[in-house]
N, C-alpha and C positions, 0 to 999 in steps of 0.2 A: 690616278684620280682619287682613290680611296684615301691616300695619305693627304692629298690636298684638301679633300672634304673634311678630314679630321682636324687639320690645322685651322681651317676656317671656322669649324665648330668650336675649337678651343679658344680661338681669338674672340669669337662672339661671346663665349661664356665669361672671358676675362673682362671684356667691355661691359657686359651686364653687371658683373660683380663690382667693377670700378664705379659704374653709374649709381648702383644701389648704395655703395659706401659714400659717394659724394652727396647723394640725397640725404642720407642719414646725418652726415655732418652739418648740412644746411639746416635740417630740422632741429638738431640739437642746439645750434647757434641761436635759432629763432626762439626756442622755448627757454633757453638760458636767460634771455632778456624778458620775454613776455610773461612767463610764469612768475618770475621774480618780481617784476615791476607791477604787474596787474593782479596776480593771484591765479591759481590753477582753476578755480571755479568760474572766474569771469572770462577767461580766455577760451574760446571755442576752437575746434579743429580747423574751421575755415580760416580763422585769423592766423593760425600757425602755418597753414598751407600758403596763405598769401605772403606772409613774411619770409618764409623759406623759399618760395618760388618753385614749389614742387606740386605735383598733383595728389589727389586724395589716395590714389592707389599706391603711390610711393610711400606715403605715410603709414598706411595700414599694412603694407608689405613689410616694412621695417619694424613696426611696433605692435600691430595687431588691434590695439584699442587705445583710448585716451588714458585709461588707468595705467597701462604699460608705459605710455609716454611720460606720464607724471612720475612714475617710478624711475625711469631712465634718467629724467631730468634730476631727480634728487640723488641718484647714484652718482651722477657726474658732479653735482655740487659737493657731495661727500668727498669725492677724489680731490676736487679743487681745495676743499678745506684742509685736508691733511697735507697737501702740497704747501699750502700757506703755512701751516704749523711747522713743518719740517724746515721751511725757509727761516722762520723765526728762530728755531733752535740753532740753526747754523750761524745766524747773524749775531747771536748773543752768546759769547763764550764766557769763560771765567767761572764756571760751575753752575750747579742746578739752581741756586738761589738767584743768580744773575739771569738765568734763563726764565725764571718765573717773573722777575721784574720786567724783563724785555717782552715777555708774552703779553702782559697787561698794558705795557706802554703801546705796543703795536695794536692791541685790541682797542684801546682808547682812540687811536688814530683812525681805526677802521670804522668804529661806530659813530664817530663825530664827522666823518667825511660827508660832504655835500652829496645828496642823492642816495645815501645808504637807506635801504629799505627793510632792515632788520635781518635776523637769522632766518634763512630759508627753511630750516628744519622746524623752528618754532612756528613760523607763518603757516607752513603746510599742516602741521599738527592741529593748529587752530581751525583751519579750513576744512579738514577731512575728519568728520565726526566718527566715521566708521573705523573702529580700532583694528579691524581685520584687513583694511586696505593695505596692499603690499608695500606702499610707500611709507606707511607708518612703521614698518619693520626697519626701514632705512634710518628713520628718525631715531628709533630706539638704539640701533647699533652705533650711530654717531655719538649719541649722548653717553652711552656706556663706555665707549672708547675714550671720550673726553675725560670721564671720571677716572678711568684707569691711568691715563697718561698723567693727569694732574697728581694723582696719588703717588705715582712713581717718582715724579719730580719732587714732591713734598718729602717723601721718604729719603730720597737722595740728598735733599737739602738739610736733613737732620731734624725735621719737624718732630716735636714731642708726640703729637698725635697726627700722623700723616693723613689718616682717613678724615678726621675732623677738619683739617686744613683744606683738603681737596674739596670736601663738601661745601665749605664756606666760599671757596674760590668759584665753584660751579654756580652757587647762588648769586655771587657778584657778577659773573659773566652773563648769566641769563637775565639778570636785572639790567645790565648795561644794554642788552639787545632791546629790551622793552622800553626803557626810559629814553633811549635815543629816538624812539618813535613818538613818544607822548610829549616829550619836552624839547625835542629838536637838538641839533648839533651844538648849540650854545648852552645847553642845560647841564644837569648834574653828571651826565656821562663823562664830562671832562675830569671828573675826580676818580675815575676807575683805577688808573695806575697808582695814584696816591693811596687809595683804600686798600688795594691789593698788597702794596708794600707794608702797610701797617699790619695786615693779617699775617703775612709771611714772617715779618720780623718778630711778631709776638709768639709765634710757634717755633721759630728756628733760632 
């Protein structure tokens, strides 16, 4: 009887763990769209719960607070971003200069795609004025890693001043995120790849 009770208890724990994991996944899918499309300030917990189809207890059991949920959302966006980057690097062979060309070709396609709502890291930094908010640390980490990777590519491509080139490319990239929102997909964002090539060729 004791062994049976133990097995049933273990099965109950596994079911509870699986249910919690499923609820977390549904919540993360909900905020991935809601927070990105509407902004973290505009979307309340009730809207997330309704979209995810979970109860409030499940949300707070998984995340504790809305601030933790916002941070989890951005951490997931950070993971998605570097998965995209690694895919770009794999798709564009032929050396570091070709990878830089390819990166900005794909960035241009990304920012001019219908429905693009800008860089989630830039958007969130603009929304959250509190520099101590834990999500702001994710923003900083993403942008620092971006600068590091661009500088690494610039150096490998033989840039005369790898840091200067990488800083220029960061400015171009951040400008592309902004102008895609102010001028739309048919605007100057369509010149991103061409401008990047000019910068890279001038330095390399």
